[in-house]
TIVO-367942 format. One record per atom (N, C-alpha, C): z, y, x; residue in three letters. Coordinates in pm, whole numbers, padded with zeros to 5 digits, always signed. Layout:
N
ZYXALA;...
***
This chain:
212
+00005-00116+00085UNK;+00014+00034+00006UNK;-00019+00093+00097UNK;-00019+00214+00053UNK;-00039+00382+00085UNK;+00070+00423+00093UNK;+00155+00476+00222UNK;+00220+00544+00239UNK;+00284+00639+00143UNK;+00378+00692+00044UNK;+00359+00854-00041UNK;+00412+00931+00093UNK;+00387+01054-00039UNK;+00369+01188+00037UNK;+00553+01213+00067UNK;+00595+01272+00141UNK;+00748+01303+00180UNK;+00800+01175+00214UNK;+00701+01085+00256UNK;+00851+00982+00309UNK;+00884+00966+00441UNK;+00978+00967+00523UNK;+01029+00958+00623UNK;+00942+00925+00757UNK;+00990+01022+00856UNK;+00925+00970+00945UNK;+00967+00953+01116UNK;+00923+00886+01204UNK;+01037+00867+01320UNK;+01048+00948+01361UNK;+01160+00961+01462UNK;+01244+01054+01553UNK;+01258+00948+01682UNK;+01243+00997+01770UNK;+01249+00945+01897UNK;+01325+01066+02017UNK;+01493+01096+02016UNK;+01510+01219+02063UNK;+01482+01219+02212UNK;+01479+01074+02305UNK;+01477+01038+02414UNK;+01285+01062+02417UNK;+01267+01162+02552UNK;+01089+01159+02566UNK;+01092+01059+02649UNK;+01191+00998+02733UNK;+01122+00865+02791UNK;+01130+00752+02723UNK;+01152+00761+02596UNK;+01167+00633+02555UNK;+00975+00571+02514UNK;+00991+00464+02601UNK;+00861+00408+02573UNK;+00747+00465+02441UNK;+00865+00451+02266UNK;+00756+00429+02141UNK;+00780+00604+02146UNK;+00828+00694+02200UNK;+00827+00838+02160UNK;+00653+00884+02128UNK;+00549+00788+02165UNK;+00400+00855+02114UNK;+00399+00821+01979UNK;+00538+00758+01888UNK;+00500+00746+01743UNK;+00579+00886+01716UNK;+00654+00950+01798UNK;+00717+01067+01701UNK;+00642+01127+01596UNK;+00756+01151+01503UNK;+00675+01211+01359UNK;+00604+01066+01262UNK;+00542+00974+01314UNK;+00465+00940+01227UNK;+00560+00862+01083UNK;+00471+00897+00999UNK;+00555+00862+00874UNK;+00573+00706+00793UNK;+00660+00609+00759UNK;+00721+00497+00754UNK;+00710+00503+00630UNK;+00736+00366+00588UNK;+00853+00267+00476UNK;+00836+00127+00526UNK;+01007+00096+00492UNK;+01080+00031+00492UNK;+01066-00078+00409UNK;+01055-00224+00418UNK;+01032-00307+00247UNK;+01140-00397+00328UNK;+01236-00475+00319UNK;+01324-00580+00339UNK;+01280-00673+00280UNK;+01320-00807+00358UNK;+01252-00916+00336UNK;+01350-01004+00374UNK;+01397-01149+00344UNK;+01409-01256+00336UNK;+01384-01398+00322UNK;+01430-01470+00448UNK;+01402-01604+00444UNK;+01381-01687+00293UNK;+01238-01781+00283UNK;+01221-01756+00113UNK;+01249-01933+00130UNK;+01306-01995+00214UNK;+01381-02133+00161UNK;+01460-02150+00269UNK;+01557-02264+00247UNK;+01666-02268+00294UNK;+01619-02409+00403UNK;+01655-02297+00509UNK;+01647-02416+00638UNK;+01718-02449+00758UNK;+01848-02407+00701UNK;+01969-02484+00782UNK;+02100-02418+00780UNK;+02155-02395+00936UNK;+02297-02282+00920UNK;+02237-02152+00939UNK;+02337-02057+00900UNK;+02286-01922+00926UNK;+02151-01844+00826UNK;+02151-01919+00717UNK;+02036-01911+00662UNK;+02047-01767+00570UNK;+02157-01727+00534UNK;+02171-01630+00489UNK;+02143-01490+00575UNK;+02199-01524+00690UNK;+02145-01455+00795UNK;+02000-01383+00874UNK;+01968-01493+00792UNK;+01780-01473+00859UNK;+01685-01352+00716UNK;+01768-01236+00784UNK;+01703-01108+00682UNK;+01603-01014+00793UNK;+01522-00938+00753UNK;+01482-00861+00858UNK;+01441-00706+00776UNK;+01359-00660+00807UNK;+01277-00550+00805UNK;+01142-00518+00815UNK;+01048-00498+00733UNK;+00883-00458+00758UNK;+00877-00312+00737UNK;+00853-00264+00874UNK;+00812-00090+00891UNK;+00686-00071+00846UNK;+00641-00013+00733UNK;+00482-00034+00724UNK;+00453+00148+00809UNK;+00404+00172+00888UNK;+00355+00284+00927UNK;+00152+00269+00906UNK;+00122+00400+00961UNK;-00035+00408+00890UNK;-00123+00314+01042UNK;-00261+00283+00960UNK;-00329+00192+01045UNK;-00321+00251+01157UNK;-00399+00360+01198UNK;-00394+00403+01304UNK;-00305+00394+01455UNK;-00167+00423+01379UNK;-00056+00448+01426UNK;-00013+00280+01489UNK;-00049+00237+01382UNK;+00005+00091+01446UNK;-00058+00058+01534UNK;-00175+00057+01537UNK;-00313+00014+01657UNK;-00249+00083+01785UNK;-00206+00232+01788UNK;-00159+00275+01882UNK;-00045+00200+01956UNK;+00042+00149+01872UNK;+00159+00097+01886UNK;+00121-00018+02013UNK;+00020-00098+01888UNK;-00028-00270+01944UNK;-00031-00226+02092UNK;-00142-00128+02139UNK;-00171-00088+02266UNK;-00118-00062+02360UNK;-00026+00006+02306UNK;+00049+00090+02451UNK;+00242+00064+02429UNK;+00276-00040+02298UNK;+00407-00020+02266UNK;+00501-00065+02383UNK;+00540-00199+02332UNK;+00634-00231+02431UNK;+00560-00284+02551UNK;+00441-00309+02546UNK;+00395-00359+02731UNK;+00414-00264+02795UNK;+00466-00171+02757UNK;+00483-00037+02883UNK;+00661-00115+02979UNK;+00741-00178+02895UNK;+00850-00176+02940UNK;+00855-00299+03016UNK;+00941-00285+03130UNK;+00983-00385+03250UNK;+00989-00531+03174UNK;+00947-00641+03244UNK;+00926-00742+03173UNK;+01088-00825+03096UNK;+01159-00729+03182UNK;+01387-00837+03117UNK;+01314-00738+02949UNK;+01297-00606+02980UNK;+01342-00548+02871UNK;+01244-00542+02719UNK;+01113-00592+02819UNK;+01047-00682+02656UNK;+01068-00752+02624UNK;+01101-00888+02703UNK;+01199-00970+02683UNK;+01281-01026+02556UNK;+01400-00880+02604UNK;+01521-00905+02536UNK;+01446-00818+02381UNK;+01325-00706+02384UNK;+01295-00698+02231UNK;+01234-00796+02192UNK;+01219-00867+02260UNK;+01138-00977+02176UNK;+01223-01110+02096UNK;+01324-01087+02155UNK;+01431-01177+02148UNK;+01485-01106+02034UNK;+01501-01000+02031UNK;+01602-00922+01940UNK;+01488-00936+01780UNK;+01380-00951+01815UNK;+01272-00952+01690UNK;+01244-01095+01634UNK;+01260-01206+01742UNK;+01183-01309+01677UNK;+01310-01453+01698UNK;+01396-01434+01791UNK;+01509-01521+01809UNK;+01576-01561+01761UNK;+01705-01431+01802UNK;+01856-01395+01783UNK;+01909-01446+01685UNK;+01818-01455+01566UNK;+01876-01522+01425UNK;+01958-01679+01499UNK;+01861-01763+01559UNK;+01887-01888+01628UNK;+01937-01878+01768UNK;+01903-01788+01798UNK;+01991-01848+01945UNK;+02006-01684+02039UNK;+02173-01757+02039UNK;+02280-01618+02075UNK;+02247-01623+02242UNK;+02292-01560+02318UNK;+02304-01516+02447UNK;+02415-01494+02454UNK;+02573-01530+02355UNK;+02711-01546+02458UNK;+02779-01677+02502UNK;+02666-01793+02434UNK;+02735-01869+02373UNK;+02741-01947+02266UNK;+02747-01840+02191UNK;+02761-01918+02063UNK;+02675-01998+02011UNK;+02669-02142+01955UNK;+02599-02229+01892UNK;+02557-02200+01740UNK;+02420-02190+01766UNK;+02357-02084+01598UNK;+02321-02231+01586UNK;+02187-02170+01488UNK;+02092-02297+01440UNK;+01991-02369+01584UNK;+02011-02308+01666UNK;+01933-02343+01843UNK;+02073-02325+01941UNK;+02026-02391+02071UNK;+02117-02387+02164UNK;+02143-02206+02219UNK;+02236-02177+02243UNK;+02239-02055+02308UNK;+02154-02019+02443UNK;+02057-01910+02462UNK;+02041-01896+02599UNK;+02111-01877+02661UNK;+02246-01826+02694UNK;+02338-01780+02752UNK;+02343-01924+02902UNK;+02321-01879+03028UNK;+02288-01917+03112UNK;+02197-02094+03048UNK;+02104-02061+02996UNK;+02022-02215+02949UNK;+01888-02271+03067UNK;+01873-02104+03088UNK;+01713-02111+03184UNK;+01789-02205+03345UNK;+01714-02310+03375UNK;+01763-02373+03452UNK;+01857-02482+03495UNK;+01888-02462+03392UNK;+01997-02624+03315UNK;+01926-02751+03248UNK;+01982-02838+03300UNK;+01954-02973+03274UNK;+02011-03022+03096UNK;+01879-03032+03040UNK;+01970-03058+02927UNK;+01900-03212+02828UNK;+02015-03284+02794UNK;+01966-03376+02751UNK;+01897-03429+02609UNK;+01769-03453+02613UNK;+01720-03425+02496UNK;+01751-03570+02374UNK;+01730-03514+02232UNK;+01737-03590+02129UNK;+01726-03750+02172UNK;+01629-03765+02224UNK;+01587-03924+02273UNK;+01639-03981+02364UNK;+01715-03913+02433UNK;+01811-03938+02613UNK;+01744-03904+02676UNK;+01635-03858+02700UNK;+01566-03819+02808UNK;+01646-03702+02837UNK;+01626-03642+03004UNK;+01639-03510+03038UNK;+01539-03431+03114UNK;+01563-03298+03061UNK;+01476-03169+03096UNK;+01535-03068+03168UNK;+01475-03027+03312UNK;+01499-02877+03301UNK;+01513-02813+03271UNK;+01520-02673+03194UNK;+01480-02624+03115UNK;+01443-02490+03231UNK;+01277-02488+03214UNK;+01221-02424+03348UNK;+01112-02324+03244UNK;+01017-02283+03325UNK;+00911-02199+03246UNK;+00807-02307+03174UNK;+00765-02450+03192UNK;+00686-02493+03147UNK;+00764-02507+03011UNK;+00883-02614+03048UNK;+00957-02678+02960UNK;+00972-02529+02772UNK;+01028-02420+02871UNK;+01048-02306+02770UNK;+00865-02280+02678UNK;+00784-02289+02719UNK;+00690-02231+02701UNK;+00621-02373+02593UNK;+00646-02468+02627UNK;+00643-02605+02545UNK;+00706-02601+02402UNK;+00810-02539+02421UNK;+00927-02530+02300UNK;+00881-02448+02230UNK;+00846-02321+02300UNK;+00770-02189+02197UNK;+00657-02272+02124UNK;+00580-02324+02207UNK;+00429-02364+02124UNK;+00448-02483+02036UNK;+00510-02586+02077UNK;+00556-02741+02039UNK;+00687-02789+02000UNK;+00776-02678+01908UNK;+00924-02679+01935UNK;+00997-02849+01899UNK;+00889-02947+01837UNK;+00946-03059+01791UNK;+00897-03148+01887UNK;+00825-03123+01995UNK;+00802-03233+02101UNK;+00871-03276+02177UNK;+01040-03192+02252UNK;+01124-03234+02281UNK;+01247-03148+02245UNK;+01365-03212+02211UNK;+01463-03139+02089UNK;+01569-03102+02214UNK;+01666-03076+02197UNK;+01763-03107+02276UNK;+01887-03132+02204UNK;+01923-03234+02256UNK;+02017-03292+02170UNK;+02137-03212+02074UNK;+02184-03273+02009UNK;+02290-03211+01909UNK;+02204-03121+01781UNK;+02053-03105+01801UNK;+01971-02980+01751UNK;+01869-03062+01683UNK;+01867-03208+01660UNK;+01757-03251+01623UNK;+01682-03282+01479UNK;+01788-03210+01362UNK;+01800-03174+01244UNK;+01725-03035+01225UNK;+01693-02964+01341UNK;+01652-02796+01327UNK;+01457-02834+01320UNK;+01440-02746+01206UNK;+01292-02736+01217UNK;+01286-02600+01249UNK;+01223-02591+01384UNK;+01182-02451+01431UNK;+01055-02446+01428UNK;+00990-02329+01366UNK;+00876-02300+01344UNK;+00799-02319+01484UNK;+00635-02303+01491UNK;+00534-02269+01633UNK;+00547-02118+01629UNK;+00575-02048+01733UNK;+00528-01971+01747UNK;+00374-01960+01825UNK;+00321-02032+01805UNK;+00148-02030+01891UNK;+00126-01919+01818UNK;+00015-01846+01872UNK;-00086-01743+01803UNK;+00003-01612+01728UNK;+00132-01646+01760UNK;+00210-01551+01725UNK;+00262-01445+01867UNK;+00302-01513+01935UNK;+00314-01438+02074UNK;+00220-01472+02169UNK;+00173-01400+02268UNK;+00111-01434+02375UNK;+00139-01482+02496UNK;+00101-01451+02611UNK;+00122-01533+02748UNK;+00206-01440+02759UNK;+00169-01290+02794UNK;+00247-01241+02821UNK;+00366-01150+02783UNK;+00378-01194+02636UNK;+00499-01165+02593UNK;+00603-01313+02567UNK;+00513-01460+02643UNK;+00641-01552+02678UNK;+00657-01501+02818UNK;+00590-01474+02867UNK;+00649-01467+03040UNK;+00741-01341+03012UNK;+00765-01227+02967UNK;+00859-01148+02910UNK;+00975-01226+02839UNK;+00945-01282+02755UNK;+01087-01356+02704UNK;+01135-01491+02837UNK;+01056-01512+02908UNK;+01154-01622+03017UNK;+01198-01511+03142UNK;+01122-01417+03157UNK;+01178-01352+03208UNK;+01365-01264+03185UNK;+01368-01237+03108UNK;+01493-01202+02995UNK;+01590-01308+02980UNK;+01572-01477+02957UNK;+01632-01533+02982UNK;+01697-01625+03151UNK;+01576-01551+03198UNK;+01640-01582+03408UNK;+01712-01482+03363UNK;+01748-01395+03324UNK;+01812-01265+03367UNK;+01950-01289+03307UNK;+01964-01379+03210UNK;+02090-01389+03141UNK;+02159-01560+03181UNK;+02106-01606+03295UNK;+02117-01746+03295UNK;+02184-01694+03467UNK;+02297-01830+03515UNK;+02352-01786+03640UNK;+02269-01929+03699UNK;+02221-02025+03644UNK;+02120-02147+03668UNK;+02016-02115+03734UNK;+01947-01979+03674UNK;+01790-01970+03715UNK;+01792-01929+03900UNK;+01713-01986+03963UNK;+01680-01981+04054UNK;+01622-01855+04124UNK;+01678-01745+04211UNK;+01596-01647+04249UNK;+01460-01722+04303UNK;+01358-01643+04299UNK;+01217-01679+04330UNK;+01213-01583+04429UNK;+01118-01627+04556UNK;+01143-01543+04674UNK;+00968-01447+04606UNK;+01000-01366+04673UNK;+00853-01235+04637UNK;+00735-01251+04719UNK;+00694-01321+04753UNK;+00530-01370+04867UNK;+00501-01246+04916UNK;+00530-01118+04868UNK;+00487-00983+04904UNK;+00538-01000+05006UNK;+00734-01014+05006UNK;+00832-00943+05093UNK;+00794-01015+05211UNK;+00812-00957+05362UNK;+00825-01054+05461UNK;+00968-01128+05482UNK;+00911-01227+05563UNK;+00997-01321+05618UNK;+01095-01249+05702UNK;+01204-01297+05667UNK;+01374-01226+05763UNK;+01304-01236+05931UNK;+01254-01308+06030UNK;+01209-01297+06170UNK;+01087-01243+06179UNK;+01029-01161+06068UNK;+00939-01122+06042UNK;+00891-00947+06180UNK;+00824-00959+06235UNK;+00804-00787+06267UNK;+00742-00709+06212UNK;+00772-00553+06266UNK;+00708-00446+06196UNK;+00555-00490+06228UNK;+00459-00482+06106UNK;+00332-00500+06134UNK;+00265-00644+06087UNK;+00349-00758+06086UNK;+00345-00851+06017UNK;+00275-00839+05917UNK;+00158-00927+05838UNK;+00116-00940+05748UNK;+00202-01060+05641UNK;+00204-01028+05535UNK;+00288-01153+05494UNK;+00229-01270+05525UNK;+00275-01361+05497UNK;+00258-01503+05533UNK;+00171-01570+05648UNK;+00209-01449+05722UNK;+00174-01473+05912UNK;+00278-01580+05940UNK;+00275-01668+06062UNK;+00385-01713+06097UNK;+00402-01671+06207UNK;+00554-01744+06234UNK;+00612-01668+06329UNK;+00537-01669+06475UNK;+00497-01593+06587UNK;+00440-01670+06701UNK;+00549-01730+06757UNK;+00489-01891+06800UNK;+00554-02011+06883UNK;+00574-01899+07013UNK;+00689-01991+07046UNK;+00746-01980+07187UNK;+00684-02047+07293UNK;+00684-02035+07434UNK;+00657-02154+07501UNK;+00795-02241+07509UNK;+00767-02375+07484UNK;+00899-02422+07567UNK;+00969-02371+07716UNK;+01114-02322+07681UNK;+01124-02289+07843UNK;+01190-02429+07937UNK;+01095-02419+08025UNK;+01165-02495+08178UNK;+01290-02492+08204UNK;+01363-02582+08256UNK;+01494-02613+08283UNK;+01459-02500+08390UNK;+01608-02440+08444UNK;+01578-02370+08587UNK;+01610-02420+08706UNK;+01498-02443+08804UNK;+01533-02500+08918UNK;+01623-02463+09023UNK;+01720-02594+09053UNK;+01820-02572+09142UNK;+01802-02587+09314UNK;+01880-02499+09355UNK;+01814-02520+09499UNK;+01873-02649+09570UNK;+01800-02716+09662UNK;+01825-02865+09691UNK;+02000-02879+09794UNK;+02044-02953+09751UNK;+02194-02938+09845UNK;+02181-03017+09936UNK;+02213-02940+10035UNK;+02256-02992+10188UNK;+02323-03120+10214UNK;+02232-03245+10275UNK;+02360-03316+10256UNK;+02488-03336+10380UNK;+02618-03366+10314UNK;+02697-03337+10419UNK;+02701-03475+10550UNK;+02734-03374+10619UNK;+02757-03442+10767UNK;+02867-03556+10751UNK;+02853-03695+10770UNK;+02991-03757+10775UNK;+03074-03731+10894UNK;+03193-03786+10862UNK;+03243-03744+11014UNK;+03252-03872+11105UNK;+03251-03837+11254UNK;+03225-03943+11348UNK;+03364-04019+11368UNK;+03365-04137+11374UNK;+03509-04209+11364UNK;+03473-04258+11558UNK;
***
């Protein structure tokens, strides 16, 4: 529908806000709720759809949260799509908490074990019923295939790593090695040093035996 005249307009007091370009855009909010009982916290599954003009929406798609750093962007995606089922403080909801989840070894419903890494996280987003963490077998998580693109999932993974003590810090290939010298290019191997030869000792003069 059309946005009526006199509708509220978006306001961003902070000019550094990445969404400041939407300042003054009119909008209308519509409250929505989950249409069917899907498990615990069903009553909390509510959201607000904010309707803005089509041209402003296209601009938001073009340069909205894509301008944010990966971790901050991932947090916003979690707030929009994931927080109802996945807490970040250790509280169990419909799905596992994300607190310290990334990098941890989890036992699946079939008894197998999986390390929660980049690949498993992507699989769980695209094919959530393929391998399910033990204790959550009755949960029917919807697929986000087509809803989240590769960049958005990478941002989610970056956010999950930032809130997990089990996430291993990955070395930056652009950073020089600790033993690199100024001027060395990344990836250069340290110059091999020739094997040091043992220092030659002067020959000892044989001692004369005392005459008998």
